[in-house]
N, C-alpha and C positions, 0 to 999 in steps of 0.2 A: 595385336596384329591388324585386326579389322579397323580399329580406330585410327591407326597410323595410315593405313591405306586410304581411308575416306578423307582424312585431313590432307594428306599429300595430294590426292587427286583434286580435291576442292581448290587447293592453292594453285595448282598447275592449270586446271581448266579455267578457273577464275581469271588468272593472269592472261592466259591465251585469248579468251574472249574479250578481255579488257583491251588487248592490243587492237582487235578489230574495231571495238567501240570507239576508242580514242581517235584512231585514224579516220573512221567514218565521220565523226563529229567535227574533226579538224577540217574536213573538206565540205562541210555543210550538208552532209547526208542525214536523213532522219533515221534514228535508231528506235525501233518500236519496242523491242524486247531484249533483255539481257538476262540469261538464265545460267545458273550453275546447277547441273543435273537436268535430267529430262523429266517431262510430265509423268504422272500428275503433280501439280504444283502444291507444295506444302506451305509456302510463304511467298508473298509478293507485295510490292508497293510501288506506286508510280511517282516519279520525280520528273517534272517537266513533261517531255514527250515520250520518255522511256519508262517502261515497266521493268523493275528489277525483281527477280524471283529466284527461289530455290526449288529444284525439282526432287521428287522422291527417288529417282533412279540416278545414283551418283557416278555414272560411268561416262560422263561427258558434259557438254553444255552447248549453248548456242547464242548467237546474236542475230536478231531479225532486223535487217536493214530494208527500208522501203525501196521497192523497185528492183529487188534482187531475187533471182530464182535460187532458193536454198533448200535445206532439208524439209522445210514446211510445205514446199511445193504449192505455195500460194501464188497463183498466176491470174487472179481475178482482174487485176488492174493492168496487166501487161498489154492488153489490146488497146488501151487508152494512150493519149498523148503523154510522154514523159513529163513529170513535174520537176522543177529545178532542184528539189531536195532529194530526189530519188537516185539510187545507185546507178541505174541505167542511163541517167542524164549526164553523168560526169565523164570527163575524158578517161580514156583507157588507162593512162599512167596513174591517175588517182585511184581508180578501181583496183589496179594492180597493187598499189601500196596498201590499200585497205585489206586485200586478201593476204598480203604478206605480213600484216600487222601482228597476228597471233604468233606466227613462226618467229618473227623478230623478237617479240617479247619473251618467248620461251628460250631462245638462244641467249638473250641478255640475262635472263634469270639463271640459267645453267652456269654461265660464265661467272656471274657475281657470286653464286653459291660456292663454286670451287675456289674462287679467289679468296673469299672470306675464310673458308676452311683452311686453305693453305697458309694464309697470313696468321690466323689465330692459333692453329695447332702445329704448324711446322710439319715436319715429316720424320717419322721414326721407322727405320728399316734395318734389315740384316744385309750387310754388304757382301759383295762377291768374295772378298778376301776372307771374311768370317765364315761364309758358307764352305769355302774350299779348305778351311782348316781341318774339317772333319768329313767333308763330302755330304752327299745327300742320302736320304732313306728312299729306296725304291719300293713303292707300294704296288698294289695289284696292277693298275694301269701302267705304271712305270715299268714294271717287270715285263709286261706284254710288249711294251715299246722297245725293250732291250736294255733298260737301265739296270744297274746293280747297286745295292747299298754300298756306299763308300766312294762312288763315282764323284769326280770333281768336274764340274761343268766349266769348260774353257770359254765357249762362245755360243751364240744362237744365230743360226743362218749366216755364220761367218763373221758376225759383228760382236763386239764386246758388249757387256751388260754391267749394270751397277748394283742391283739388289735382287733379293729373292723373288719379289713379285714380278720382276721382268721375266722370270723363267716360266711362269704360269699365266701370263697375261693373255687376254683374248686376242691381241694382235699376233702373238706367237702361235697360239693354238689354231687360229684361223688361217695361218699362212699357207700358201700353196708351195708344195715341194720344199717345206721347211725342214730344218734339222738342227740337232744339238751336236756340239763337239765335246766329248768328255775325255778326261784323262783317267786311265785305269791301268794299274800295274806298270806305270812308266810309259805307256803308249797312248796315243790319241786315237779315239774311235768315233766314228760318225753314227749318230742315231737318228734315223729319218722319222719325220712326223707324217703319217699317212694323211692324205687330203681329206679323208672322211673321219679323222680322229675326233672332230668336234662332236660327232654323234655319241661318243663315249663320254667325253668331257662335259657335255651338256646335261647328262644325267646327274641330277643333284646328289643322288646317293653315292655317285662315284667320285665326286670332286675331291674329297679328302684322300682318296686312294690313288693318287697319281705320284707325285714326288714331294718330299718335304725336307727341310734342312735338318741335319743331324746335330744333336745337342747333348753335352753332358748335363747332369741335373743333380739337384738335391731335394730332400723332402721339404715341402712347404707346410701349409696348415694340415694338421691331422684331424680327421673327423672324429668327434667324440663317440665312443662306443663301437667304432669300426674295428675290423680285424687288425689294421695297422696299430690302432690305439691299444688293443688288447695284447698285441705282441711286444709293445714297449717302444715302438718307433717314435722318434722325436723330430720336431722341426729342425732342419739343418743337417740331419743325417745324410751321409753319402754312401750309397751301396758299393761295396767292393766286389761281392760275389753273391750268386744265388745257386745253391746246390753245387758249390765248387766251381761254377762257371764265372769267370771274371766279368764284371759289369762296368761299363764306362758310359754308355749312351742310353737314353730313354727308350729307343726302339728295341734295344737288346732286353731291357727290363720288361717292357710290355709284351714282347714275344714270349719270354719265359713264363710270364703269368698266364698268357693265353694257352700255352702248352700244358699248364698244370692247373686248370680250372677245377675247383672243388677239392684240391689236394693241399697237403702241408708241405712247405718248402723251408729250407734252411738258408738263412741269410747272414752275411757279415757286413756290418755298416761301419763307416769311419765316423767317430764321434769324439770331438775335442782331442784329437791326436791319438785316440785309442781305437782298436778294433773290437767291436761288440758283436757277439753271436746271438741271433734271434731265430725263433721258430714262428712261422707265419702261416695262417690259414688263408688260402685263396678262395674267393667266392666263386660261385658257378658262372658268374659273368666275366671272370678273369681280372678282378680288381681286389685291392686290399683296403682302400679308403684314405688316400691323402692327396692333396694338391701338389703339383709339380712346379718347382722353381727351375726354369731353364738357365743353365750357366753358359749362355752365349751372348756375346757383346752386340748390343743394338746401337746403331748410330742415330743421333737425333740432330736435325738441322732446323734452325729457325730462319725464316725468309723475310726480307724487307718487303715493303709494299710493292715496289717495282718488280722484284723477283716473283712475288705472289701473283701479280697481274699476268706476267708472262707464263708462269707454270700453271696457274689455274686455267688460263685460256687454252693452253695446249691440252690439259687434262680434259677439259670440256669437249673440245673438238675431236679428241681421240675417241670419245664415246660414239660420235657420228661415224668416224672412220671404221671402227669395229663393226658397227651396224651395216655399213656398206659391204664390208667383207663377208659378213654373215649372210646377207641377201645374195651376194654373188655365189657363195657356197651352195645356198638352197637352189638357185636357178641352174647351177651346173650339175646338181644331183649329188654333190658331196656331203650335203647336210640334210638331214631329215626334218621337214617342217614340224612334225609331231614332237620332236625333241628340242627344236629351236624356238618355237613360238610359245608364248605364255599369255594367258588371259588374266583377269583380276585375281584369281586364286593364286596363280603363280607369282604375280607381282607382290601380293600380300606376304608371301613367304620371304621375299627379300627384306622386308622391314623387320622380320623376326618377331618373337613372342614377347620380348621385353622392350620397354620404352627407353631408347637411347637417342638423345637429341643429335649427337654427332652423326650416328648412323642414319637417323631420319633425314637430316639435311643433305647428307651425301647421296642417299637414294633419291631425294627430291631433285637434286641437281642433275643426277644421271637421267632420271625419267624426263626432266624438262628437255634435255638434249634429244632423247629418244622421241618425245612427242613432237619436237620441231622437225626431226628427220621424217617421221612417219607422215606428218601432215604435208610435207613437201613432195611426197610421192605423187606422180601424175595420175591419180585416180579420181574420176569424177565424184563429187560429193566431198572430197578433201580439198583443202586449200590449194594443194599442188595441181589438182585438176583445173580449178579456176585460173590459176597462174598460167597453165598451158594455153587455155582458150584466150586469155587476155594478151599473152605474148603473141599468139597467132594474129590476133586483131591488130596489134601494134605493128607487126612486121608486114602483114599483107594488106592492111587497110580495110579488111572485110570483117565485119562482126558476125559471129555465128548467130543463127536465128534463135528466137526465144523457144521455139518448139524443139530445136536440137538441144539447147541447154537444159530444157525440162526433161527430155528423154535421157540425156547423159546423166542428169542428177538421179533419176530413178534407177538407172543401171548401176551407178556408183553406190547408191544406198543398199541395193540388193547385195552387191559384192561385199560391202563393209559388214552388213549384217551376217552374211555367210561366214566371213573371216572371224567375226566376233563369236559366233556360235561354235565354230570349229575350235577356237582357242579355249572357250569355256569347257566344251566337251573334252578337249585334250587335257585340260587341267584336272577335270574330274576323273578321267581314265587313269591318271597317275596315282590315284589313291588306292591303297590296298584295303578293301572293305571286308576281306575274308581272312 
C-alpha cells in the first residue's frame, strides 16, 4: 500500500514539475532546481544550470525558476534589475504557460492512462437488462433510502442507464435533487436521493452496504479443512434450500448463514442432476468456507483505438466533473469536509494492500486528473493562484507588486499547510485504535 502510494505520487509529482521545467526552458528561463519530494534532500546531481534532486518528504515537489516568487520565498534578487533569463523578465503570456505547464502535463497523463486502459482492457460490465432479470439487493443504506430487495431500477434522474456502475457512480450520488425510478410489484416508484447522501456514501465502511446486483450462484473453490469441506460440499454444487427455505440468490444464502451463526443447518444441493442432503456447521462469523461463482452474465466490449481515445478522454474529464460537484456540495453544506477530504493515508487505502498493476494505473490516472484540478484552484501558492494573477496582469495591463505576490504566497502556504494538516488528522481520526 505504502510502496504503491509513494511510486504513484513520485510519478505524478515528477511529471507535474517536469511540465513547469520544460515550459520554462522552452522560453529561455533558468531553472535552478527540480525536486521530487521536499527537503531534506536525500539525493541530488547538477546537470547544466539545474540541480535535480529527491527529497525525503514524498508529499510533493517543486521547480525553482530564477526570478519567480514561489514556495522558497527567495526574494533576494527581486529588488535588482530583471535579467533576461528570469521568470519576471518574460512576457505575461509566457509566464502563464509556464504556470499551466504542470496542470497540462497532469491532464495529458490522466487522459493517456485512461485511453491505454480502455484500449488494452476493454470493458466488462453487468448490463441494465441483466440487472433487471433479478433486481437489486437493498443493503443498509439502500433500505434507508427506500429500496427493497428485488426492485428493478428503470432510470436515474429520468434518464436511461447502461450498466450497474452507473447506478452507484459519483456523478449520481453527488447529484442535486437526484432520484431513482424503480419498478416494484408492477408499479413505478420514485426514490429520492437526499442532497446530503454523500455523507453516508463517503464513509468507506458503508460503501458496500448500499445496493448490489442480485445473482444466482454455485459453489466455487472449497477451502480445504473448512466447514464446507467437512460437510462434503463440492465445487459446482447449487443450493436448493437451507433448513427447508428455498435458495436461489446469494443474498438469501448469506442472510441465512448470518442468522444461524455458530449453528448447524440442513442443506439440499443440486449435484449432477441429483439432490444431495448435507448437514453444515456455520462458523461464528457466519461463513462455511467456499468461494462463490456468480451465475450472472457479464458483457465484455473491446474498443478500437479511436473509440478508446473518445471514451478514455470522457472518463478522465468525468473525474474533474465529479470533483467540481463534490466541492459544490461542500460549499453548500450538503457534504461534510471531514468525510469528503482525504490525506495521504486515505489515498493509500485506494491503492489497496495487494499490488495490482491495472488498479495501480487506474488510481494514478484518477489522481493525475485530481492533481490537475486541485492545482487549478485559485489559491495563492498553487498554480491556479499564479494563473489568476497573470490573467489579471494580461487583462488590466498592471502587474501585481512583488510585495503583494510575496505576501499572497505566504498566505497561500499557510492555507495549504492547514488543509494538509486537517486532511492528515482527519485520516488518523478515522482509525479505530480501541
